[in-house]
C-alpha positions in Angstrom: 6.4 10.8 -0.3 4.5 7.6 0.3 4.0 4.7 2.7 3.5 5.7 6.3 4.0 9.4 5.8 1.5 9.3 2.9 -1.1 7.8 5.3 -0.4 10.4 7.9 -0.7 13.2 5.3 -4.3 12.0 4.6 -5.0 11.5 8.4 -5.5 7.7 7.9 -3.2 6.7 10.7 -2.5 8.1 14.1 1.0 6.8 14.5 3.9 9.1 14.5 6.1 8.9 11.4 9.4 7.3 12.2 10.8 7.9 8.8 9.7 9.5 5.6 9.7 7.3 2.6 10.3 8.8 -0.9 9.8 6.6 -3.9 12.4 7.5 -6.5 13.6 6.6 -9.9 17.2 7.2 -8.7 19.1 5.5 -6.0 19.9 7.8 -3.0 21.3 7.2 0.5 19.2 7.9 3.6 19.4 11.4 4.9 18.6 13.2 8.1 16.7 16.6 7.8 15.8 18.5 11.0 16.0 15.3 12.9 13.7 13.4 10.5 15.0 10.4 8.7 14.2 10.3 5.0 14.7 7.0 3.1 14.6 6.8 -0.7 13.1 3.6 -2.2 14.2 2.9 -5.7 11.5 1.8 -8.2 11.3 1.3 -11.9 9.5 3.7 -14.2 6.5 1.5 -14.8 5.7 1.7 -11.1 6.2 5.4 -10.8 2.6 6.7 -11.1 -0.2 8.0 -8.9 1.6 10.9 -7.2 0.1 14.3 -6.8 1.9 17.6 -6.7 1.0 19.2 -3.3 2.6 22.6 -2.9 5.8 21.5 -4.7 6.1 18.1 -3.0 4.9 14.9 -4.7 2.8 12.8 -2.4 1.2 9.5 -3.3 -2.5 9.6 -3.8 -4.3 7.5 -1.1 -4.7 4.7 -3.6 -1.0 4.8 -4.5 0.0 4.9 -0.9 -1.9 1.6 -0.3 -0.3 0.0 -3.4 3.2 1.2 -2.4 2.7 -0.1 1.1 1.7 -3.5 -0.1 4.4 -3.6 -2.8 7.4 -2.2 -0.7 6.2 -3.3 2.7 7.0 -1.4 5.9 3.5 -1.1 7.3 2.0 -3.9 9.4 -0.9 -5.6 7.5 -3.5 -4.9 10.2 -2.5 -1.2 10.3 -2.8 -1.0 6.5 -6.2 -2.7 6.6 -7.4 -0.3 9.2 -6.1 2.7 7.2 -7.9 1.5 4.1 -11.1 0.9 6.0 -10.9 4.5 7.4 -10.3 5.9 3.9 -13.2 3.9 2.5 -15.6 5.0 5.3 -14.5 8.6 4.9 -14.7 8.4 1.1 -11.0 9.3 0.8 -10.2 6.5 -1.5 -11.5 5.3 -4.8 -11.7 1.5 -4.7 -12.0 1.2 -8.5 -8.8 3.2 -8.9 -7.1 1.2 -6.2 -7.9 -2.0 -8.1 -6.8 -0.4 -11.4 -3.5 0.6 -9.8 -3.0 -3.0 -8.5 -3.5 -4.4 -11.9 -1.2 -1.8 -13.5 1.7 -2.9 -11.3 1.5 -6.4 -12.9 2.4 -7.9 -9.5 0.4 -11.1 -8.8 1.5 -11.1 -5.1 0.2 -7.5 -4.7 -3.1 -8.5 -6.4 -3.5 -11.4 -4.0 -2.8 -9.4 -0.9 -5.1 -6.5 -1.9 -7.8 -8.9 -2.9 -7.5 -10.6 0.5 -7.6 -7.3 2.3 -10.6 -6.0 0.4 -12.5 -9.3 1.1 -11.8 -8.8 4.8 -13.4 -5.3 4.5 -16.4 -6.7 2.5 -15.4 -4.9 -0.7 -16.1 -6.5 -4.0 -12.9 -7.1 -6.0 -13.5 -9.9 -8.4 -11.5 -8.0 -11.1 -8.3 -9.0 -9.2 -8.9 -12.8 -9.4 -7.3 -13.3 -12.8 -4.2 -11.4 -11.5 -3.7 -13.3 -8.2 -0.6 -15.3 -7.4 -0.6 -19.0 -8.2 1.2 -20.2 -5.0 0.4 -19.6 -1.3 1.7 -16.3 0.1 2.4 -15.7 3.8 1.2 -12.5 5.4 2.1 -11.7 9.0 0.7 -9.1 11.3 -3.0 -9.7 10.4 -4.1 -10.3 14.0 -5.7 -13.5 12.8 -4.6 -17.0 11.8 -5.7 -19.2 8.9 -5.6 -19.8 5.2 -7.6 -18.1 2.5 -7.9 -20.4 -0.5 -9.5 -17.8 -2.8 -6.5 -15.5 -2.6 -3.9 -18.3 -1.7 -2.9 -16.6 1.5 -1.6 -18.1 4.7 -1.9 -15.5 7.4 -1.1 -15.0 11.1 
């Protein structure tokens, strides 16, 4: 389990979970269990890391939930930024591990988005600069409008 449900598990968001997201190495159709929608998001093996066994269910670590949310989408940028800020303030997230996970994905777009987010939160993240994307990326839902040249981000 990851994405929004992962953030709710760690009490990093107050929003009700609309659907539970399961990252999987196999393709599955969405299912409905006790009125809850469960979606399965297919991923490749190299991106299947950072999950913890919690009473028989695999749940993304807080760091991996952030990485999955940036990589797969589904959470508004401002909501994700607020969740990361809460996790950092409550010492529920290891920023060093978060950056390591971003680099491990080998996604330049993810590195740029995470670097931009961490800059907004005042967190050092210079290790991500060599991995940033080389063209401008658009991010919506930030609650702001502008361009960030360091991370090559256009945002609104």
